[in-house]
C-alpha positions as CSV (number, residue, x, y, z in Angstrom):
1,M,-20.6,-14.4,-34.9
2,C,-23.7,-12.6,-36.3
3,I,-23.2,-9.0,-35.3
4,K,-26.9,-8.4,-34.9
5,N,-27.6,-11.2,-32.4
6,S,-25.4,-12.8,-29.8
7,S,-27.4,-16.0,-29.9
8,C,-26.8,-16.6,-33.6
9,R,-25.2,-20.1,-33.9
10,C,-23.6,-19.7,-37.3
11,G,-20.8,-17.7,-35.7
12,N,-19.9,-20.7,-33.7
13,L,-18.2,-22.1,-36.8
14,E,-15.2,-19.9,-36.2
15,I,-14.6,-21.5,-32.8
16,A,-15.5,-25.0,-34.0
17,I,-13.1,-24.8,-36.9
18,K,-10.3,-23.5,-34.7
19,Q,-10.9,-26.3,-32.3
20,D,-11.3,-29.0,-35.0
21,H,-8.0,-30.8,-34.2
22,E,-9.4,-34.2,-35.0
23,Q,-10.9,-32.8,-38.2
24,K,-14.3,-34.3,-37.6
25,L,-16.0,-31.1,-38.7
26,K,-13.8,-30.9,-41.8
27,Q,-15.0,-34.4,-42.8
28,V,-18.6,-33.1,-42.9
29,F,-17.6,-30.3,-45.2
30,E,-15.7,-32.8,-47.4
31,R,-18.8,-35.1,-47.5
32,Y,-20.9,-32.2,-49.0
33,F,-18.1,-31.1,-51.3
34,V,-17.8,-27.6,-49.6
35,V,-14.4,-28.1,-48.0
36,E,-13.2,-24.9,-49.6
37,L,-15.6,-23.0,-47.2
38,Y,-14.0,-24.7,-44.3
39,H,-10.5,-23.7,-45.5
40,F,-11.6,-20.2,-46.3
41,I,-13.1,-19.6,-42.9
42,S,-9.9,-21.0,-41.2
43,D,-7.5,-19.1,-43.4
44,A,-9.5,-15.8,-43.2
45,Y,-9.4,-15.8,-39.4
46,K,-5.7,-16.5,-39.5
47,V,-5.2,-13.4,-41.8
48,I,-7.4,-11.2,-39.6
49,E,-5.5,-12.3,-36.4
50,L,-2.1,-11.8,-38.0
51,K,0.0,-9.3,-36.1
52,D,3.1,-9.4,-38.3
53,E,2.5,-6.8,-41.0
54,H,5.4,-8.2,-42.9
55,H,3.5,-11.4,-43.7
56,Y,0.1,-9.7,-44.0
57,S,0.3,-8.9,-47.7
58,K,1.5,-12.4,-48.6
59,R,-1.2,-14.1,-46.6
60,M,-4.0,-11.7,-47.9
61,N,-2.8,-12.2,-51.5
62,H,-2.9,-16.0,-51.0
63,L,-6.4,-15.8,-49.6
64,V,-7.7,-13.8,-52.5
65,Q,-5.9,-15.9,-55.1
66,E,-6.9,-19.2,-53.5
67,Y,-10.6,-18.5,-52.8
68,L,-12.0,-15.2,-54.1
69,L,-11.1,-14.9,-57.7
70,D,-13.5,-16.5,-60.3
71,N,-10.7,-18.6,-61.6
72,S,-9.3,-19.5,-58.1
73,P,-8.5,-23.2,-57.6
74,N,-10.9,-23.3,-54.6
75,S,-13.3,-20.5,-55.5
76,I,-16.0,-20.1,-52.9
77,N,-19.6,-19.3,-53.1
78,V,-21.0,-16.6,-50.8
79,K,-24.5,-15.9,-49.6
80,N,-24.3,-12.1,-50.4
81,E,-22.3,-11.4,-53.5
82,R,-22.3,-7.7,-52.7
83,L,-20.0,-8.3,-49.7
84,K,-17.5,-10.2,-51.8
85,L,-17.5,-7.4,-54.4
86,E,-17.0,-4.7,-51.7
87,F,-14.1,-6.6,-50.2
88,M,-12.5,-7.2,-53.7
89,S,-13.0,-3.6,-54.6
90,L,-11.2,-2.5,-51.4
91,Y,-8.5,-5.1,-51.9
92,D,-7.9,-3.9,-55.5
93,E,-7.8,-0.3,-54.4
94,H,-5.0,-1.0,-51.9
95,I,-3.2,-3.9,-53.6
96,D,0.1,-2.0,-53.7
97,D,0.0,-1.3,-49.9
98,L,-2.3,-3.7,-48.1
99,E,-0.7,-3.0,-44.7
100,S,-1.9,0.6,-44.8
101,A,-5.5,-0.6,-45.1
102,K,-5.2,-3.6,-42.7
103,V,-8.0,-2.4,-40.4
104,T,-10.5,-1.7,-43.1
105,L,-9.6,-4.8,-45.1
106,D,-9.8,-7.0,-41.9
107,N,-13.3,-5.5,-41.1
108,K,-14.5,-6.3,-44.7
109,L,-12.9,-9.7,-44.6
110,A,-14.6,-10.4,-41.2
111,E,-18.0,-9.4,-42.7
112,L,-17.4,-11.6,-45.7
113,T,-16.3,-14.5,-43.5
114,R,-19.5,-14.2,-41.4
115,D,-21.5,-14.4,-44.6
116,V,-19.6,-17.6,-45.6
117,Q,-20.2,-19.0,-42.1
118,F,-23.9,-18.4,-42.4
119,L,-23.9,-20.1,-45.8
120,A,-22.0,-23.1,-44.5
121,Y,-24.2,-23.4,-41.5
122,Q,-27.3,-23.1,-43.6
123,N,-26.1,-25.8,-45.9
124,L,-24.9,-28.3,-43.3
125,S,-27.2,-27.8,-40.3
126,H,-29.4,-30.7,-41.3
127,D,-26.5,-33.2,-41.1
128,D,-26.4,-35.2,-37.9
129,Y,-22.5,-35.4,-37.9
130,F,-22.4,-31.6,-38.4
131,I,-24.7,-31.1,-35.4
132,K,-22.7,-33.5,-33.3
133,A,-19.4,-31.8,-34.3
134,M,-20.9,-28.4,-33.4
135,E,-22.6,-29.5,-30.2
136,P,-19.7,-28.8,-27.8
137,V,-19.3,-25.2,-29.1
138,D,-23.0,-24.5,-29.3
139,K,-23.5,-25.7,-25.7
140,S,-20.5,-23.7,-24.4
141,N,-21.7,-20.5,-26.1
142,S,-25.3,-21.0,-25.1
143,M,-24.2,-21.3,-21.4
144,K,-22.5,-17.9,-21.8
145,E,-25.6,-16.4,-23.4
146,K,-28.1,-17.8,-21.0
147,N,-28.3,-14.6,-19.0
148,D,-28.1,-12.3,-22.0
149,K,-31.2,-10.6,-23.3
150,S,-31.1,-10.6,-27.1
151,S,-33.6,-10.0,-29.8
152,K,-33.9,-12.1,-33.0
153,C,-31.6,-11.2,-35.8
154,S,-33.4,-10.3,-38.9
155,G,-30.6,-11.4,-41.1
156,C,-29.8,-14.8,-39.5
157,T,-32.5,-17.2,-38.4
158,I,-30.2,-20.0,-37.2
159,L,-30.9,-19.8,-33.5
């Protein structure tokens, strides 16, 4: 979710991807050849939510090697390259002991993931199938936010 605005819809991708049991949303990503964004968002939240520190390093290393290196098999684009560089710099700094920097790494990864969500939403929001796949989550969250007073987010215009 966009941290500047509670009504930002690009953050709904996290929920939609987690609830995409029939993989209808994934099919939209595949149709536009950006399925790596779908997988990154899904995998990133699994790493962030991981409680078992024993597996944390393994999962984080896999995430970086799979999506964030230039020569990664599923290298992703990001909207803000600075966020990716900041995350990678922190990752490199703590590569020998990722568990000790879990909180900081998770915060940077969440920031990077929000950036990727924004990019994905921006690229797919014109597609009718995408809109239909996102509709239940968008409606559910808009009901929760109906009583909230929020100002427009300067960084995210997907409202």
